N, C-alpha and C positions, 0 to 999 in steps of 0.2 A: 891713135885712131877706131872709130867703136867698126868692123864690121858685121857680114851673118854670121860668118863663123871666125871670132875673133883666131888668129894665128900661134896664141899656143894651146887651145885645144883640138887645132885639126888634129894631129896624130888622137887623138879619143875618144873625135868626131865618125870616125869612117865609122863605111859598111864593120861593122864588130866578125869576130872568126866565127866559124861555124858552129854551131852551137858551144858558142857563148852565153853569158848570164852576165850584162850587167846592172850597176842598181845604185841608184837612185836616189839618195836622203836628204830632205830637206827638212827644219821646221820653223816655226810659226814668224813670219819674218823673212825669212831667206825660202822664199817654196825656188820648184826647181821646173816652172812651165818652163823659164825661155830655154836651157838647156833643154827640155823634150823637145824643142821646137825648131832649135839648131839640129838636134840629131834627125828630127827628120825631113829639115831641110838639105843637111851632109847626105844623104839614105838617101834620096828621093831625086836629089838632080843629078845623082853618077850618074841617072837615066841616060842622062845624054855622054856622057864617059866611054860608055856600052856597056856600065853592070843594069842587070837584069834584077833587079830589088824591087821590093813593093812593102810597106806596112798598110797594118791592125793596128790603128789603136785605139785602145781600150781606157776612155775616162769614168772615173766615178767620180769625182769632184767637180767635173766644167763638163761643158756641154757644147755642142757639133761650135755655137757658133764663137765663144771662146773660141775654140781654134779654128778656127776659117777664116777668123778674121786674124789671128797673131800667123796665122802664117801666108795670107794675104799680105804684110806688111812685109813680107821677109821675099814677095815676089814668088810663092809656092799659093799656085791653083790646086786646090789638094780635089776642089768637085770637077773639074779637069784631069784630073789622074786617079775619081775613083769612076769615072765615068770608060778610062781607060783599061780599069783592073789594073790599078798600081796602089790602089791606095785602099782605104777602108774601113770609113769612123763605128765602132759600137760606143751608145750613149749608155752608160751604168748608171747616169742619173739623171734623168727627167722620168722616165719611168717610176724613179722611185717616189718626185715631189708629186706629181701629176697623177700618178696613177695608171699612162695609157700604157696602150701594148701595139703598141702597130708599130710598123715599121716603113720607114721609107724609102725612097731609092736609094739615097745618098751616105744611107748612116742604117744600122742595128739598133734597135733600142730594144734592153732587157726589159725580160717580160718577166722574172723570177727573180732573189736573190740567193736563191738555192743554190750548194755551190754546182752540185750536177749538174743545173743549169745552164750558170754559167760559162763548166766549160763548154760544152756542149753549144753554145753561141758562138762562144768566140773562138773552137775549132771548124764553126762552116764561114763563119769569116773569116779565117785561117784557108778555107779550100776557092771563097772568092778571086781571089788574086792569080792577076793572070802573067803570075810572074815565077821566074826560074827562081828566086830565093824570098821568103816570107820573112818578115823582122815583124817580132812583138813588142807592141810596147804596151806596158799597163801603168796608166798616173792614178795610185795613190790605191792599191793593190790592201791594206788594211782597213779600208773604208768598209770592206764588207766582214770583220770580224763587226762591227758593227751597226750594220743593218741585213746584213742576210736574215734569213724567218726559218735561218736549221739550226740555229746552234755553231754557225763553223767557226772553228777552229786555225789552231795554227799546221796542226801537221793536215786535216783536211785541204789546205789553202795552199801549204806547201805540195802536197799529194797534186794539185790542181797543176799548179804551176810545171813541176815536173812533164805530164803529161804534157801540157801544152807545146813546152818545152824539143818537148818528141817531132812534131809538126811544125816548129820554125827552124826557117836558114838560124837566129839568133833572140836573144829574147832580154827586154831591159825594162826596168820597172823602177816605181816609185814609190817609196817610204817616208812617212814622219817616224822623225827620232828623234822629237820635243824629250826635255827631259823625263815632261812625270812619264809619258809612255814606253821607256824606254831602261829608264833607272828605278823611276817609283816603286812599283809592280804593287801594290796595294787591296788593287781592286784584279776581278777573274779578265777583263776584259785588257787592263795592260799588262799583265802575265804574257793574255795568249801573245798581245801586239810587240813585247819582247821578244817573246821566245820563231814570229814570227820572223822580224828585223832580224836579227841576231842569228837564226838557220840562213838565211838566204845571205849575207854581208860576207856568211864564212864558205859558203859554197858560193861566191861571187867571184868573175876573173878579175873587174875591175870594180868600184866603189868606187863613186863621185859623191865628195859629204860636201854638203851644203850646208854655214851657220853662219849669226849675225857677226859680229868683230869683240872680242871680246870686250871691248876699254867699248861697246856702244852703239849709235850713230851717226856714223860722219855725211857730209852732203856729198862727199865726192867720188865713196865707195857703198855699196850694196852689200857687201857681207862677203865671205870667205871659202873657199874650196879647196879641199884637200880630196889629193885622190892618191888614191892606193889601185896596187897592182898587182895580179900573181899570176900574169902572160909573161913564161918565157923571152927575156931581153927586153922589155920593156920598165924602163925605171918607175918604182911607186915610193911612194913618200910626198910627191910632194903639193906642197901649198901654193896658192896663188889669192888678190886682189878680185871681184869682180863687179860693177858700176854699169846694171840695166837706167839705161834712160829714160823719161818721161816716154818718148816714139817707141820703144822695144828695144832701140839699137843696144847690146853691149861692147862693154870692152873688160877684156882682160889683163891682169899684170901682176908683175909680181914685186913684192911690196919694196919701198926703197926706189920706184920708180916712177 
């Protein structure tokens, strides 16, 4: 049965421990959008359970409409949460496409791709949350390596991430892990991407990696998720299959079930 939070993932999608880093990796054909939405739902719904946590979601690949509609299908009203100081969306995409430099009431549009400016704007967004615990989610932070206008490097981005982590209760990052980017390393961009991805993976408390089936596509399987953990007492090395339906619902199951 498909649910908002698949039962097998409930232990992994709860509010992360303080100062923890969670890394979600994806490849072409196995994106992490659905997983980010479920982190949003899991963290923000706990308001009803007395967990005072808010989220800043920064996305360099998808605009606010995408995330608002996805959250809405799960019954999560992010506009209402924004008005209550529990959610802030930072748009790292639209400003690069349209050149807009305005900040809307419901979202912050990045005016620059310079690493120092990005860090400043994200830090200000964290300060806008009116919650005790502030969770930072950055979708496709590796895109900055390609679009930044100040020659962003893996070292600069790693320093920025570390600085922002000090201001957040916990941090969740998504990165591409396609083979040409991580294994080929024939260009400077590929080398910088590999350094960023591997560096964050080594420093992460938990890594959830999404990939396509080794045998290709299947009608009832969208991909494979592998979970590795450095958290004491948490079992690592788990692997599940998942299926994302056309309505956005998700089913996660073990092989052979």
